[in-house]
Every structure is written in C-alpha cells, then in structure tokens.
N, C-alpha and C positions, 0 to 999 in steps of 0.2 A: 508565565513563568517559559524562562527557556531552556530545555534539558536536552544534552546529548544524548544519543540514541542511535546506535547500529553497529552492526558485527563486521568489522575493520579488519578481525586478524591480532586483535589484542586482547588484556584482560579481559576478567568479569567485570570490575567497574568502570573500565571503559567502555563496556559494549550495552550495558541496559540501564536505561534507567527508569525501572519496572512500569513498562507501560500497565500492567493488566493490574496492577496495581489502582493507578487513577481509572481505568476503565471499568474497576468493582465499583467507584466511589460516585459514578454518573449515573444519576438517576434523576427525573422530573424535570430535566433542562437547567440542569445546575451548575453547570461548566462546561468550556468545548476543548477537545481534544483534537490535535492536530499534526498531521507532518504533510508541510507542504515540499515539493519536488522542485520547486525551479524558484529563482531570485525574484521573479517578475508575484510568482503565489504568495510566498512570504510578504512582498511587500505589500501586494493587496489585501491579504490577511490582518498584517497589524493595521493597514488601514480603514479595512473595517472595525477592527476592535476600538479603533478612536472615532472613528462618525459614528457608530450605532447610538441611540440617543438612551440604551439601557446598557449596564456594566454586567457582566457576567466571569468568571476565571478564565482564561486562555492560557492551558496548558499544550504548547507547542514543543516538539520531539523531532530534534534536526540530528544526523551523524555530521561529524566532522570533515571527512572526505569530500561531503556535497560542497564545502564550500568553495573547492577549486576542482569539482567534479564539472566536464564539458559539457555533459548532459543537463545537468542543473544552471547552466548558463539562462540568460533570458537575451532578447532584441528592444530596445527601447522603443518598439510599438508593442509588445507585451505589457508592457509596465502601463501602458495606456487604458489595458481594458476594462469595462465597469465593473467589474467584483472580483473579488475568489469565488474559485469554482470548488465548491467540496466533492467533486468528483471528477478527475479529468479524462474523460470519453478519448476512445483510439481513434484518431484521422487518416492514420495508414491503413489500419485493415479494413476491408469495405466485404459485407458479408460474412463474417468470420462462422466458421463450422464450432469453433470452440471460445472460449472466453477466460483468460489468466485476470484475475482482481487484487492489487497489493498494496501495500502501503511505505513510504519509505523508500530507500535507496534500492531496495532489491526490482520495485518498479524499474529504474533504470537499465539493471542486469538482465532482467526478463527482456527486454525490449532489444540490448546488444546481444542477447544470446539469439533473438529472433533473426534479429539481421544476417548472425553468423550461419545462421540453420538455411538461410534463405527463404522462411515461411513465409506463407500467404494467405495462412487460414486460421490464424489463433491470433484475437484481438486482445489488447493487453489496456484493462481499466487502473489506474491509479486513486487510490479510496486518500483524497486527502484531509478526510474529516472525519474522523472514527466516531465523534460525539458529538453533538445529534446525528445518528446515522444519516445521510442524503436519500433514502430509502426513494424519493419519486427522480433522484437524476439518477441511481443505478436502473432503476424499474425503463426509464428512456433511453439509456447509450443500450441495456439489452435491448431493445424496440428495434434496434439500429443494425440489428444481426438476425433474422428471421430466421434463419437456417443453421443460428445455434444450439449445440444440443445438452452442452455440460459446460459449468464457470465451474473455476479451479481457484481457490483461496491458497494463496501464496506470500508465505512468510518466514522471515529468516531464524527469528526466535526458537528454542524450545517448542514443543505441543504442550508444557504445560507453561508457560510463558507467553508472553507478546498478548495480540489482540484477537487471538482463536477462539477462546472458550466465550469472548464477547461478541463478536463479531459475525463467528458460523450458524448461530440459533438465529439469527435477523437476517444474515443473505440463505440461510435455508426457505425461509416465507418467501422471499422475492425471487427465488429460483425456483419456488415449487408455481408460484402464480405466472411465472415465466413458461412453465414447461421444461424446465432445463436440471439434468442431475448438477448438486454441489457435490464437487470432493476438495480435500484439502493437501497442501502438502509445504510440510515444517521440519525442523528437526527435532529426533528424535527427545522425548521426555527426560530432562535431566536436573540433578542437583545444582547444578554450575548453569548461569547464564551463558559462559563460554568455555571454548578449554583453553585458553590462553597461548595454543601453540600456531603459529603461525602458516606453518607446512599442514597443522590437521584443519586450520581454518579454511585453508585453501581448497584441499581436499572436501571438505563438507559442501564450500558453498558451490563447488563445481557440478558435485549431486544432486541440491538443490536445483538449479537450472537444468539439467537433464532431465530432470524429475517431473518437474514443472511441464516439461513438452511432451513428455512419454508416457504421463497419468494421463494426458488429455486425449493422447490420442489413440491411446490401446486400451483403455480402460470401457 
C-alpha cells in the first residue's frame, strides 16, 4: 500500500496519511511500515517484498515532493546494493557528539540544515523502517559515535500524531542501553494535521529545523 505523506505546506488531507494509526495496528510482526528516503531505497524495498518467500503487508509512506527532490535521487551504483537498509547511518559525520534520528523527507531537510550551519558534530540517521523497528541496526550505528551523549527524535508531525508515540519508548530503551539521553523535536499537539497555510507552514518548518540543532547542543 503506497500512501502520500509529508508536510509540504498543503492542507491537512495532503499532509497526513495517518501514520500513527498504522503504527497502532502494528504488533506481532503483522506488517511492515516504511518511509524510504531515496529512489534506490524504494527500489530495494519493493525488491525485498517480491523476493521474500513469505508475505506480510507492506505500508509505504512517501511525500510527493521527494519525487523530484535532488537529495532523494540515486546513482546507478546504489541500485546494485544487495539489500534495503532499514536504517541509513550517517557516513558524513564521524565520532559525533550528538545524534538526530528522523524518518521521511525531514531527514533530507535536517542534512541540508547541517550543511548550512557547517555543523560537524551532529550525525543524522534516517529511519527507513518504522516497524518492525531495526533495533540492532540502530545500536550498531550509535556505536560508531562513542562520544555521543544524546539522541534526538525529529518529526514533522504534531506531537499527538506521527511516529512519536510509537517510536520514542522503543528508542528510549536503545538510548539508555547506549548511555544516551533521548529528546524529541516535533510540532505542538494539534487538532489538525496541518495548518493549510503555506506561510505558516514555512515558519513552523524553519523553527522545527532550528530547534532540532539547538535542543541537541543547548540541553
């Protein structure tokens, strides 16, 4: 099942595919819930679904803007990678002091904000598979940054929506096992999935990205 989902300055029905409702239904390995970040990851995800000898429902959330986003494009070589990565670790940051973890297009925006800030102390992980959560892969990626002291979950959705309610308790256990403090950055809880105003959305998004870096460095 392919569902458009992403905060792009449009109205509520354009923004949310109600990710949180699918995560509420996820238990006992009954389905797969994913947000691939690149064309190659999307290809490998579909390939995995076809080649597996067993069948489980696959729910894929993809923002429309990533169809033409340059950061979502992939080289031919990336399509030859052996498998889908449920977590994409950060190959640009080395021995970071803090870690941001996000799913969906906000991950690309966080990496763009990092380049703008010329930040070299923050690693950004892209969680491509929300359920089943890739705990081993997250722990292995954290281990590559032994001096990290905190991890921040960043999502575009309001605090009462999106993956936060599902992801944060699980990330907290992983973070505590690695000796990290877990924080989160998200929009304020809201009755509506989105403002419906492009200007309000742009202001919210800039604030979200800025807070993702300042909460990690100032708390």
